[in-house]
Chimera marker file (.cmm) of the C-alpha trace (Angstrom):
<marker_set name="trace">
<marker id="1" x="-18.517" y="2.196" z="51.394" r="1" g="1" b="0" radius="0.5"/>
<marker id="2" x="-17.727" y="4.531" z="48.556" r="1" g="1" b="0" radius="0.5"/>
<marker id="3" x="-14.065" y="4.612" z="49.306" r="1" g="1" b="0" radius="0.5"/>
<marker id="4" x="-11.729" y="3.149" z="46.788" r="1" g="1" b="0" radius="0.5"/>
<marker id="5" x="-11.389" y="-0.593" z="47.126" r="1" g="1" b="0" radius="0.5"/>
<marker id="6" x="-8.538" y="-2.700" z="45.874" r="1" g="1" b="0" radius="0.5"/>
<marker id="7" x="-10.591" y="-4.090" z="43.021" r="1" g="1" b="0" radius="0.5"/>
<marker id="8" x="-11.732" y="-0.697" z="41.691" r="1" g="1" b="0" radius="0.5"/>
<marker id="9" x="-9.910" y="0.165" z="38.482" r="1" g="1" b="0" radius="0.5"/>
<marker id="10" x="-7.733" y="3.240" z="38.521" r="1" g="1" b="0" radius="0.5"/>
<marker id="11" x="-9.029" y="6.175" z="36.488" r="1" g="1" b="0" radius="0.5"/>
<marker id="12" x="-7.729" y="6.208" z="32.942" r="1" g="1" b="0" radius="0.5"/>
<marker id="13" x="-6.147" y="9.421" z="31.753" r="1" g="1" b="0" radius="0.5"/>
<marker id="14" x="-5.934" y="9.904" z="28.032" r="1" g="1" b="0" radius="0.5"/>
<marker id="15" x="-3.147" y="12.107" z="26.775" r="1" g="1" b="0" radius="0.5"/>
<marker id="16" x="-3.916" y="14.366" z="23.857" r="1" g="1" b="0" radius="0.5"/>
<marker id="17" x="-1.899" y="13.424" z="20.787" r="1" g="1" b="0" radius="0.5"/>
<marker id="18" x="0.876" y="15.813" z="19.897" r="1" g="1" b="0" radius="0.5"/>
<marker id="19" x="0.121" y="17.796" z="16.749" r="1" g="1" b="0" radius="0.5"/>
<marker id="20" x="3.205" y="17.490" z="14.614" r="1" g="1" b="0" radius="0.5"/>
<marker id="21" x="4.336" y="19.628" z="11.724" r="1" g="1" b="0" radius="0.5"/>
<marker id="22" x="7.365" y="19.640" z="9.495" r="1" g="1" b="0" radius="0.5"/>
<marker id="23" x="9.456" y="22.770" z="9.621" r="1" g="1" b="0" radius="0.5"/>
<marker id="24" x="9.659" y="24.761" z="6.384" r="1" g="1" b="0" radius="0.5"/>
<marker id="25" x="13.202" y="23.652" z="5.521" r="1" g="1" b="0" radius="0.5"/>
<marker id="26" x="12.484" y="19.931" z="5.960" r="1" g="1" b="0" radius="0.5"/>
<marker id="27" x="9.246" y="20.213" z="3.975" r="1" g="1" b="0" radius="0.5"/>
<marker id="28" x="10.993" y="22.089" z="1.144" r="1" g="1" b="0" radius="0.5"/>
<marker id="29" x="13.777" y="19.484" z="1.109" r="1" g="1" b="0" radius="0.5"/>
<marker id="30" x="11.233" y="16.659" z="0.770" r="1" g="1" b="0" radius="0.5"/>
<marker id="31" x="9.375" y="18.517" z="-1.997" r="1" g="1" b="0" radius="0.5"/>
<marker id="32" x="12.623" y="18.983" z="-3.964" r="1" g="1" b="0" radius="0.5"/>
<marker id="33" x="13.457" y="15.273" z="-3.632" r="1" g="1" b="0" radius="0.5"/>
<marker id="34" x="9.951" y="14.200" z="-4.672" r="1" g="1" b="0" radius="0.5"/>
<marker id="35" x="10.014" y="16.593" z="-7.660" r="1" g="1" b="0" radius="0.5"/>
<marker id="36" x="13.251" y="14.973" z="-8.865" r="1" g="1" b="0" radius="0.5"/>
<marker id="37" x="11.755" y="11.494" z="-8.444" r="1" g="1" b="0" radius="0.5"/>
<marker id="38" x="8.497" y="12.435" z="-10.205" r="1" g="1" b="0" radius="0.5"/>
<marker id="39" x="10.374" y="13.934" z="-13.163" r="1" g="1" b="0" radius="0.5"/>
<marker id="40" x="12.137" y="10.594" z="-13.640" r="1" g="1" b="0" radius="0.5"/>
<marker id="41" x="8.807" y="8.726" z="-13.731" r="1" g="1" b="0" radius="0.5"/>
<marker id="42" x="8.298" y="6.640" z="-16.836" r="1" g="1" b="0" radius="0.5"/>
<marker id="43" x="5.895" y="6.674" z="-18.695" r="1" g="1" b="0" radius="0.5"/>
<marker id="44" x="4.271" y="9.514" z="-16.685" r="1" g="1" b="0" radius="0.5"/>
<marker id="45" x="5.154" y="11.658" z="-13.662" r="1" g="1" b="0" radius="0.5"/>
<marker id="46" x="2.538" y="9.686" z="-11.719" r="1" g="1" b="0" radius="0.5"/>
<marker id="47" x="4.589" y="6.463" z="-11.898" r="1" g="1" b="0" radius="0.5"/>
<marker id="48" x="6.146" y="7.001" z="-8.449" r="1" g="1" b="0" radius="0.5"/>
<marker id="49" x="3.284" y="8.898" z="-6.794" r="1" g="1" b="0" radius="0.5"/>
<marker id="50" x="2.245" y="6.047" z="-4.497" r="1" g="1" b="0" radius="0.5"/>
<marker id="51" x="5.843" y="5.028" z="-3.778" r="1" g="1" b="0" radius="0.5"/>
<marker id="52" x="6.794" y="8.551" z="-2.682" r="1" g="1" b="0" radius="0.5"/>
<marker id="53" x="3.685" y="8.941" z="-0.551" r="1" g="1" b="0" radius="0.5"/>
<marker id="54" x="4.311" y="5.568" z="1.091" r="1" g="1" b="0" radius="0.5"/>
<marker id="55" x="7.989" y="6.327" z="1.722" r="1" g="1" b="0" radius="0.5"/>
<marker id="56" x="7.323" y="9.688" z="3.352" r="1" g="1" b="0" radius="0.5"/>
<marker id="57" x="4.425" y="8.351" z="5.416" r="1" g="1" b="0" radius="0.5"/>
<marker id="58" x="6.336" y="5.311" z="6.669" r="1" g="1" b="0" radius="0.5"/>
<marker id="59" x="9.394" y="7.421" z="7.483" r="1" g="1" b="0" radius="0.5"/>
<marker id="60" x="7.277" y="9.800" z="9.572" r="1" g="1" b="0" radius="0.5"/>
<marker id="61" x="5.448" y="6.929" z="11.292" r="1" g="1" b="0" radius="0.5"/>
<marker id="62" x="8.795" y="5.404" z="12.277" r="1" g="1" b="0" radius="0.5"/>
<marker id="63" x="9.661" y="8.745" z="13.896" r="1" g="1" b="0" radius="0.5"/>
<marker id="64" x="6.561" y="8.526" z="16.096" r="1" g="1" b="0" radius="0.5"/>
<marker id="65" x="3.964" y="10.358" z="14.030" r="1" g="1" b="0" radius="0.5"/>
<marker id="66" x="0.366" y="9.124" z="13.997" r="1" g="1" b="0" radius="0.5"/>
<marker id="67" x="-0.646" y="7.502" z="10.713" r="1" g="1" b="0" radius="0.5"/>
<marker id="68" x="-3.354" y="10.067" z="9.752" r="1" g="1" b="0" radius="0.5"/>
<marker id="69" x="-0.993" y="12.990" z="10.376" r="1" g="1" b="0" radius="0.5"/>
<marker id="70" x="1.858" y="11.340" z="8.470" r="1" g="1" b="0" radius="0.5"/>
<marker id="71" x="-0.479" y="10.495" z="5.576" r="1" g="1" b="0" radius="0.5"/>
<marker id="72" x="-1.785" y="14.067" z="5.384" r="1" g="1" b="0" radius="0.5"/>
<marker id="73" x="1.757" y="15.477" z="5.273" r="1" g="1" b="0" radius="0.5"/>
<marker id="74" x="2.837" y="12.907" z="2.657" r="1" g="1" b="0" radius="0.5"/>
<marker id="75" x="-0.223" y="13.704" z="0.519" r="1" g="1" b="0" radius="0.5"/>
<marker id="76" x="0.529" y="17.426" z="0.764" r="1" g="1" b="0" radius="0.5"/>
<marker id="77" x="4.193" y="16.983" z="-0.205" r="1" g="1" b="0" radius="0.5"/>
<marker id="78" x="3.426" y="14.704" z="-3.166" r="1" g="1" b="0" radius="0.5"/>
<marker id="79" x="0.593" y="16.999" z="-4.313" r="1" g="1" b="0" radius="0.5"/>
<marker id="80" x="2.879" y="20.027" z="-4.141" r="1" g="1" b="0" radius="0.5"/>
<marker id="81" x="5.551" y="18.203" z="-6.146" r="1" g="1" b="0" radius="0.5"/>
<marker id="82" x="3.037" y="17.225" z="-8.835" r="1" g="1" b="0" radius="0.5"/>
<marker id="83" x="1.802" y="20.825" z="-9.072" r="1" g="1" b="0" radius="0.5"/>
<marker id="84" x="5.372" y="22.136" z="-9.353" r="1" g="1" b="0" radius="0.5"/>
<marker id="85" x="6.161" y="19.901" z="-12.328" r="1" g="1" b="0" radius="0.5"/>
<marker id="86" x="2.811" y="20.717" z="-13.945" r="1" g="1" b="0" radius="0.5"/>
<marker id="87" x="1.493" y="17.155" z="-13.992" r="1" g="1" b="0" radius="0.5"/>
<marker id="88" x="-2.127" y="16.872" z="-15.091" r="1" g="1" b="0" radius="0.5"/>
<marker id="89" x="-4.122" y="13.675" z="-14.759" r="1" g="1" b="0" radius="0.5"/>
<marker id="90" x="-5.428" y="12.434" z="-18.113" r="1" g="1" b="0" radius="0.5"/>
<marker id="91" x="-9.086" y="11.542" z="-18.639" r="1" g="1" b="0" radius="0.5"/>
<marker id="92" x="-9.983" y="7.918" z="-17.992" r="1" g="1" b="0" radius="0.5"/>
<marker id="93" x="-10.053" y="6.989" z="-21.703" r="1" g="1" b="0" radius="0.5"/>
<marker id="94" x="-6.536" y="8.313" z="-22.279" r="1" g="1" b="0" radius="0.5"/>
<marker id="95" x="-5.271" y="6.265" z="-19.362" r="1" g="1" b="0" radius="0.5"/>
<marker id="96" x="-6.245" y="2.997" z="-21.006" r="1" g="1" b="0" radius="0.5"/>
<marker id="97" x="-3.541" y="0.876" z="-22.691" r="1" g="1" b="0" radius="0.5"/>
<marker id="98" x="-5.157" y="0.986" z="-26.123" r="1" g="1" b="0" radius="0.5"/>
<marker id="99" x="-5.245" y="4.775" z="-26.372" r="1" g="1" b="0" radius="0.5"/>
<marker id="100" x="-2.848" y="6.269" z="-28.921" r="1" g="1" b="0" radius="0.5"/>
<marker id="101" x="-1.332" y="9.719" z="-28.479" r="1" g="1" b="0" radius="0.5"/>
<marker id="102" x="-1.333" y="10.537" z="-32.184" r="1" g="1" b="0" radius="0.5"/>
<marker id="103" x="-4.859" y="11.003" z="-33.434" r="1" g="1" b="0" radius="0.5"/>
<marker id="104" x="-8.217" y="11.222" z="-31.769" r="1" g="1" b="0" radius="0.5"/>
<marker id="105" x="-8.191" y="7.968" z="-29.864" r="1" g="1" b="0" radius="0.5"/>
<marker id="106" x="-7.003" y="5.853" z="-32.770" r="1" g="1" b="0" radius="0.5"/>
<marker id="107" x="-6.302" y="2.288" z="-31.734" r="1" g="1" b="0" radius="0.5"/>
<marker id="108" x="-2.799" y="0.950" z="-32.259" r="1" g="1" b="0" radius="0.5"/>
<marker id="109" x="-2.779" y="-1.755" z="-34.896" r="1" g="1" b="0" radius="0.5"/>
<marker id="110" x="0.297" y="-3.910" z="-34.522" r="1" g="1" b="0" radius="0.5"/>
<marker id="111" x="1.706" y="-6.181" z="-37.175" r="1" g="1" b="0" radius="0.5"/>
<marker id="112" x="4.902" y="-7.163" z="-35.326" r="1" g="1" b="0" radius="0.5"/>
<marker id="113" x="5.631" y="-8.692" z="-31.920" r="1" g="1" b="0" radius="0.5"/>
<marker id="114" x="6.457" y="-6.091" z="-29.263" r="1" g="1" b="0" radius="0.5"/>
<marker id="115" x="9.433" y="-8.101" z="-27.985" r="1" g="1" b="0" radius="0.5"/>
<marker id="116" x="11.091" y="-9.913" z="-30.898" r="1" g="1" b="0" radius="0.5"/>
<marker id="117" x="9.541" y="-7.969" z="-33.822" r="1" g="1" b="0" radius="0.5"/>
<marker id="118" x="8.500" y="-11.143" z="-35.643" r="1" g="1" b="0" radius="0.5"/>
<marker id="119" x="5.279" y="-10.948" z="-37.692" r="1" g="1" b="0" radius="0.5"/>
<marker id="120" x="2.222" y="-11.543" z="-35.508" r="1" g="1" b="0" radius="0.5"/>
<marker id="121" x="0.332" y="-14.783" z="-36.159" r="1" g="1" b="0" radius="0.5"/>
<marker id="122" x="-3.381" y="-14.616" z="-36.906" r="1" g="1" b="0" radius="0.5"/>
<marker id="123" x="-5.398" y="-13.767" z="-33.786" r="1" g="1" b="0" radius="0.5"/>
<marker id="124" x="-2.444" y="-12.360" z="-31.821" r="1" g="1" b="0" radius="0.5"/>
<marker id="125" x="-2.559" y="-8.650" z="-31.042" r="1" g="1" b="0" radius="0.5"/>
<marker id="126" x="0.693" y="-7.865" z="-29.229" r="1" g="1" b="0" radius="0.5"/>
<marker id="127" x="3.021" y="-10.866" z="-28.853" r="1" g="1" b="0" radius="0.5"/>
<marker id="128" x="3.837" y="-13.711" z="-31.221" r="1" g="1" b="0" radius="0.5"/>
<marker id="129" x="3.913" y="-16.331" z="-28.436" r="1" g="1" b="0" radius="0.5"/>
<marker id="130" x="3.407" y="-16.900" z="-24.723" r="1" g="1" b="0" radius="0.5"/>
<marker id="131" x="7.185" y="-17.002" z="-24.312" r="1" g="1" b="0" radius="0.5"/>
<marker id="132" x="7.572" y="-13.480" z="-25.735" r="1" g="1" b="0" radius="0.5"/>
<marker id="133" x="4.696" y="-12.173" z="-23.618" r="1" g="1" b="0" radius="0.5"/>
<marker id="134" x="6.072" y="-13.696" z="-20.417" r="1" g="1" b="0" radius="0.5"/>
<marker id="135" x="9.638" y="-12.512" z="-21.110" r="1" g="1" b="0" radius="0.5"/>
<marker id="136" x="8.481" y="-8.985" z="-21.893" r="1" g="1" b="0" radius="0.5"/>
<marker id="137" x="6.327" y="-8.693" z="-18.760" r="1" g="1" b="0" radius="0.5"/>
<marker id="138" x="9.064" y="-10.164" z="-16.568" r="1" g="1" b="0" radius="0.5"/>
<marker id="139" x="11.644" y="-7.688" z="-17.877" r="1" g="1" b="0" radius="0.5"/>
<marker id="140" x="9.261" y="-4.777" z="-17.298" r="1" g="1" b="0" radius="0.5"/>
<marker id="141" x="8.457" y="-5.942" z="-13.766" r="1" g="1" b="0" radius="0.5"/>
<marker id="142" x="12.175" y="-6.111" z="-12.903" r="1" g="1" b="0" radius="0.5"/>
<marker id="143" x="12.672" y="-2.548" z="-14.180" r="1" g="1" b="0" radius="0.5"/>
<marker id="144" x="9.633" y="-1.200" z="-12.324" r="1" g="1" b="0" radius="0.5"/>
<marker id="145" x="10.619" y="-2.912" z="-9.082" r="1" g="1" b="0" radius="0.5"/>
<marker id="146" x="14.144" y="-1.510" z="-9.275" r="1" g="1" b="0" radius="0.5"/>
<marker id="147" x="12.813" y="1.988" z="-10.025" r="1" g="1" b="0" radius="0.5"/>
<marker id="148" x="10.292" y="1.828" z="-7.161" r="1" g="1" b="0" radius="0.5"/>
<marker id="149" x="12.949" y="0.649" z="-4.709" r="1" g="1" b="0" radius="0.5"/>
<marker id="150" x="15.223" y="3.541" z="-5.720" r="1" g="1" b="0" radius="0.5"/>
<marker id="151" x="12.361" y="6.041" z="-5.446" r="1" g="1" b="0" radius="0.5"/>
<marker id="152" x="11.401" y="4.683" z="-2.015" r="1" g="1" b="0" radius="0.5"/>
<marker id="153" x="14.987" y="4.907" z="-0.766" r="1" g="1" b="0" radius="0.5"/>
<marker id="154" x="15.334" y="8.501" z="-1.987" r="1" g="1" b="0" radius="0.5"/>
<marker id="155" x="11.978" y="9.705" z="-0.641" r="1" g="1" b="0" radius="0.5"/>
<marker id="156" x="12.357" y="8.038" z="2.754" r="1" g="1" b="0" radius="0.5"/>
<marker id="157" x="15.926" y="9.221" z="3.217" r="1" g="1" b="0" radius="0.5"/>
<marker id="158" x="17.426" y="5.726" z="3.443" r="1" g="1" b="0" radius="0.5"/>
<link id1="1" id2="2" r="1" g="1" b="0" radius="0.2"/>
<link id1="2" id2="3" r="1" g="1" b="0" radius="0.2"/>
<link id1="3" id2="4" r="1" g="1" b="0" radius="0.2"/>
<link id1="4" id2="5" r="1" g="1" b="0" radius="0.2"/>
<link id1="5" id2="6" r="1" g="1" b="0" radius="0.2"/>
<link id1="6" id2="7" r="1" g="1" b="0" radius="0.2"/>
<link id1="7" id2="8" r="1" g="1" b="0" radius="0.2"/>
<link id1="8" id2="9" r="1" g="1" b="0" radius="0.2"/>
<link id1="9" id2="10" r="1" g="1" b="0" radius="0.2"/>
<link id1="10" id2="11" r="1" g="1" b="0" radius="0.2"/>
<link id1="11" id2="12" r="1" g="1" b="0" radius="0.2"/>
<link id1="12" id2="13" r="1" g="1" b="0" radius="0.2"/>
<link id1="13" id2="14" r="1" g="1" b="0" radius="0.2"/>
<link id1="14" id2="15" r="1" g="1" b="0" radius="0.2"/>
<link id1="15" id2="16" r="1" g="1" b="0" radius="0.2"/>
<link id1="16" id2="17" r="1" g="1" b="0" radius="0.2"/>
<link id1="17" id2="18" r="1" g="1" b="0" radius="0.2"/>
<link id1="18" id2="19" r="1" g="1" b="0" radius="0.2"/>
<link id1="19" id2="20" r="1" g="1" b="0" radius="0.2"/>
<link id1="20" id2="21" r="1" g="1" b="0" radius="0.2"/>
<link id1="21" id2="22" r="1" g="1" b="0" radius="0.2"/>
<link id1="22" id2="23" r="1" g="1" b="0" radius="0.2"/>
<link id1="23" id2="24" r="1" g="1" b="0" radius="0.2"/>
<link id1="24" id2="25" r="1" g="1" b="0" radius="0.2"/>
<link id1="25" id2="26" r="1" g="1" b="0" radius="0.2"/>
<link id1="26" id2="27" r="1" g="1" b="0" radius="0.2"/>
<link id1="27" id2="28" r="1" g="1" b="0" radius="0.2"/>
<link id1="28" id2="29" r="1" g="1" b="0" radius="0.2"/>
<link id1="29" id2="30" r="1" g="1" b="0" radius="0.2"/>
<link id1="30" id2="31" r="1" g="1" b="0" radius="0.2"/>
<link id1="31" id2="32" r="1" g="1" b="0" radius="0.2"/>
<link id1="32" id2="33" r="1" g="1" b="0" radius="0.2"/>
<link id1="33" id2="34" r="1" g="1" b="0" radius="0.2"/>
<link id1="34" id2="35" r="1" g="1" b="0" radius="0.2"/>
<link id1="35" id2="36" r="1" g="1" b="0" radius="0.2"/>
<link id1="36" id2="37" r="1" g="1" b="0" radius="0.2"/>
<link id1="37" id2="38" r="1" g="1" b="0" radius="0.2"/>
<link id1="38" id2="39" r="1" g="1" b="0" radius="0.2"/>
<link id1="39" id2="40" r="1" g="1" b="0" radius="0.2"/>
<link id1="40" id2="41" r="1" g="1" b="0" radius="0.2"/>
<link id1="41" id2="42" r="1" g="1" b="0" radius="0.2"/>
<link id1="42" id2="43" r="1" g="1" b="0" radius="0.2"/>
<link id1="43" id2="44" r="1" g="1" b="0" radius="0.2"/>
<link id1="44" id2="45" r="1" g="1" b="0" radius="0.2"/>
<link id1="45" id2="46" r="1" g="1" b="0" radius="0.2"/>
<link id1="46" id2="47" r="1" g="1" b="0" radius="0.2"/>
<link id1="47" id2="48" r="1" g="1" b="0" radius="0.2"/>
<link id1="48" id2="49" r="1" g="1" b="0" radius="0.2"/>
<link id1="49" id2="50" r="1" g="1" b="0" radius="0.2"/>
<link id1="50" id2="51" r="1" g="1" b="0" radius="0.2"/>
<link id1="51" id2="52" r="1" g="1" b="0" radius="0.2"/>
<link id1="52" id2="53" r="1" g="1" b="0" radius="0.2"/>
<link id1="53" id2="54" r="1" g="1" b="0" radius="0.2"/>
<link id1="54" id2="55" r="1" g="1" b="0" radius="0.2"/>
<link id1="55" id2="56" r="1" g="1" b="0" radius="0.2"/>
<link id1="56" id2="57" r="1" g="1" b="0" radius="0.2"/>
<link id1="57" id2="58" r="1" g="1" b="0" radius="0.2"/>
<link id1="58" id2="59" r="1" g="1" b="0" radius="0.2"/>
<link id1="59" id2="60" r="1" g="1" b="0" radius="0.2"/>
<link id1="60" id2="61" r="1" g="1" b="0" radius="0.2"/>
<link id1="61" id2="62" r="1" g="1" b="0" radius="0.2"/>
<link id1="62" id2="63" r="1" g="1" b="0" radius="0.2"/>
<link id1="63" id2="64" r="1" g="1" b="0" radius="0.2"/>
<link id1="64" id2="65" r="1" g="1" b="0" radius="0.2"/>
<link id1="65" id2="66" r="1" g="1" b="0" radius="0.2"/>
<link id1="66" id2="67" r="1" g="1" b="0" radius="0.2"/>
<link id1="67" id2="68" r="1" g="1" b="0" radius="0.2"/>
<link id1="68" id2="69" r="1" g="1" b="0" radius="0.2"/>
<link id1="69" id2="70" r="1" g="1" b="0" radius="0.2"/>
<link id1="70" id2="71" r="1" g="1" b="0" radius="0.2"/>
<link id1="71" id2="72" r="1" g="1" b="0" radius="0.2"/>
<link id1="72" id2="73" r="1" g="1" b="0" radius="0.2"/>
<link id1="73" id2="74" r="1" g="1" b="0" radius="0.2"/>
<link id1="74" id2="75" r="1" g="1" b="0" radius="0.2"/>
<link id1="75" id2="76" r="1" g="1" b="0" radius="0.2"/>
<link id1="76" id2="77" r="1" g="1" b="0" radius="0.2"/>
<link id1="77" id2="78" r="1" g="1" b="0" radius="0.2"/>
<link id1="78" id2="79" r="1" g="1" b="0" radius="0.2"/>
<link id1="79" id2="80" r="1" g="1" b="0" radius="0.2"/>
<link id1="80" id2="81" r="1" g="1" b="0" radius="0.2"/>
<link id1="81" id2="82" r="1" g="1" b="0" radius="0.2"/>
<link id1="82" id2="83" r="1" g="1" b="0" radius="0.2"/>
<link id1="83" id2="84" r="1" g="1" b="0" radius="0.2"/>
<link id1="84" id2="85" r="1" g="1" b="0" radius="0.2"/>
<link id1="85" id2="86" r="1" g="1" b="0" radius="0.2"/>
<link id1="86" id2="87" r="1" g="1" b="0" radius="0.2"/>
<link id1="87" id2="88" r="1" g="1" b="0" radius="0.2"/>
<link id1="88" id2="89" r="1" g="1" b="0" radius="0.2"/>
<link id1="89" id2="90" r="1" g="1" b="0" radius="0.2"/>
<link id1="90" id2="91" r="1" g="1" b="0" radius="0.2"/>
<link id1="91" id2="92" r="1" g="1" b="0" radius="0.2"/>
<link id1="92" id2="93" r="1" g="1" b="0" radius="0.2"/>
<link id1="93" id2="94" r="1" g="1" b="0" radius="0.2"/>
<link id1="94" id2="95" r="1" g="1" b="0" radius="0.2"/>
<link id1="95" id2="96" r="1" g="1" b="0" radius="0.2"/>
<link id1="96" id2="97" r="1" g="1" b="0" radius="0.2"/>
<link id1="97" id2="98" r="1" g="1" b="0" radius="0.2"/>
<link id1="98" id2="99" r="1" g="1" b="0" radius="0.2"/>
<link id1="99" id2="100" r="1" g="1" b="0" radius="0.2"/>
<link id1="100" id2="101" r="1" g="1" b="0" radius="0.2"/>
<link id1="101" id2="102" r="1" g="1" b="0" radius="0.2"/>
<link id1="102" id2="103" r="1" g="1" b="0" radius="0.2"/>
<link id1="103" id2="104" r="1" g="1" b="0" radius="0.2"/>
<link id1="104" id2="105" r="1" g="1" b="0" radius="0.2"/>
<link id1="105" id2="106" r="1" g="1" b="0" radius="0.2"/>
<link id1="106" id2="107" r="1" g="1" b="0" radius="0.2"/>
<link id1="107" id2="108" r="1" g="1" b="0" radius="0.2"/>
<link id1="108" id2="109" r="1" g="1" b="0" radius="0.2"/>
<link id1="109" id2="110" r="1" g="1" b="0" radius="0.2"/>
<link id1="110" id2="111" r="1" g="1" b="0" radius="0.2"/>
<link id1="111" id2="112" r="1" g="1" b="0" radius="0.2"/>
<link id1="112" id2="113" r="1" g="1" b="0" radius="0.2"/>
<link id1="113" id2="114" r="1" g="1" b="0" radius="0.2"/>
<link id1="114" id2="115" r="1" g="1" b="0" radius="0.2"/>
<link id1="115" id2="116" r="1" g="1" b="0" radius="0.2"/>
<link id1="116" id2="117" r="1" g="1" b="0" radius="0.2"/>
<link id1="117" id2="118" r="1" g="1" b="0" radius="0.2"/>
<link id1="118" id2="119" r="1" g="1" b="0" radius="0.2"/>
<link id1="119" id2="120" r="1" g="1" b="0" radius="0.2"/>
<link id1="120" id2="121" r="1" g="1" b="0" radius="0.2"/>
<link id1="121" id2="122" r="1" g="1" b="0" radius="0.2"/>
<link id1="122" id2="123" r="1" g="1" b="0" radius="0.2"/>
<link id1="123" id2="124" r="1" g="1" b="0" radius="0.2"/>
<link id1="124" id2="125" r="1" g="1" b="0" radius="0.2"/>
<link id1="125" id2="126" r="1" g="1" b="0" radius="0.2"/>
<link id1="126" id2="127" r="1" g="1" b="0" radius="0.2"/>
<link id1="127" id2="128" r="1" g="1" b="0" radius="0.2"/>
<link id1="128" id2="129" r="1" g="1" b="0" radius="0.2"/>
<link id1="129" id2="130" r="1" g="1" b="0" radius="0.2"/>
<link id1="130" id2="131" r="1" g="1" b="0" radius="0.2"/>
<link id1="131" id2="132" r="1" g="1" b="0" radius="0.2"/>
<link id1="132" id2="133" r="1" g="1" b="0" radius="0.2"/>
<link id1="133" id2="134" r="1" g="1" b="0" radius="0.2"/>
<link id1="134" id2="135" r="1" g="1" b="0" radius="0.2"/>
<link id1="135" id2="136" r="1" g="1" b="0" radius="0.2"/>
<link id1="136" id2="137" r="1" g="1" b="0" radius="0.2"/>
<link id1="137" id2="138" r="1" g="1" b="0" radius="0.2"/>
<link id1="138" id2="139" r="1" g="1" b="0" radius="0.2"/>
<link id1="139" id2="140" r="1" g="1" b="0" radius="0.2"/>
<link id1="140" id2="141" r="1" g="1" b="0" radius="0.2"/>
<link id1="141" id2="142" r="1" g="1" b="0" radius="0.2"/>
<link id1="142" id2="143" r="1" g="1" b="0" radius="0.2"/>
<link id1="143" id2="144" r="1" g="1" b="0" radius="0.2"/>
<link id1="144" id2="145" r="1" g="1" b="0" radius="0.2"/>
<link id1="145" id2="146" r="1" g="1" b="0" radius="0.2"/>
<link id1="146" id2="147" r="1" g="1" b="0" radius="0.2"/>
<link id1="147" id2="148" r="1" g="1" b="0" radius="0.2"/>
<link id1="148" id2="149" r="1" g="1" b="0" radius="0.2"/>
<link id1="149" id2="150" r="1" g="1" b="0" radius="0.2"/>
<link id1="150" id2="151" r="1" g="1" b="0" radius="0.2"/>
<link id1="151" id2="152" r="1" g="1" b="0" radius="0.2"/>
<link id1="152" id2="153" r="1" g="1" b="0" radius="0.2"/>
<link id1="153" id2="154" r="1" g="1" b="0" radius="0.2"/>
<link id1="154" id2="155" r="1" g="1" b="0" radius="0.2"/>
<link id1="155" id2="156" r="1" g="1" b="0" radius="0.2"/>
<link id1="156" id2="157" r="1" g="1" b="0" radius="0.2"/>
<link id1="157" id2="158" r="1" g="1" b="0" radius="0.2"/>
</marker_set>
């Protein structure tokens, strides 16, 4: 009665996941690449932090690594690169767009349009028109997208 019948499911064996690690040379190579990318970050070294982490993680996942392991290695490499270039995260207030570097938190008072430099109409704080605002933001988004794609390609080895 207790013998195995045809409808009894076979026992499931779970293999232990393979613990993976980067060798020292590969890790150092990735750190050097990420340092070069972070130094090119504009306006801060943190501009490509997420892109580099994503590129390294996805590259490792495509090589068969588990996501948590790949993410931990990517976080370690990006963190090491940021430490090597001496990047320090600013306080929250300094990270806001209205914070000025010169002075103790003085607000920037603009009198000219950021894009075309025409005098600002009453009630406008940065752009003279919707056309200037849209054009400026579109140009910036093209630049950022191109920079992120280059950073991703370099960090992932593509």
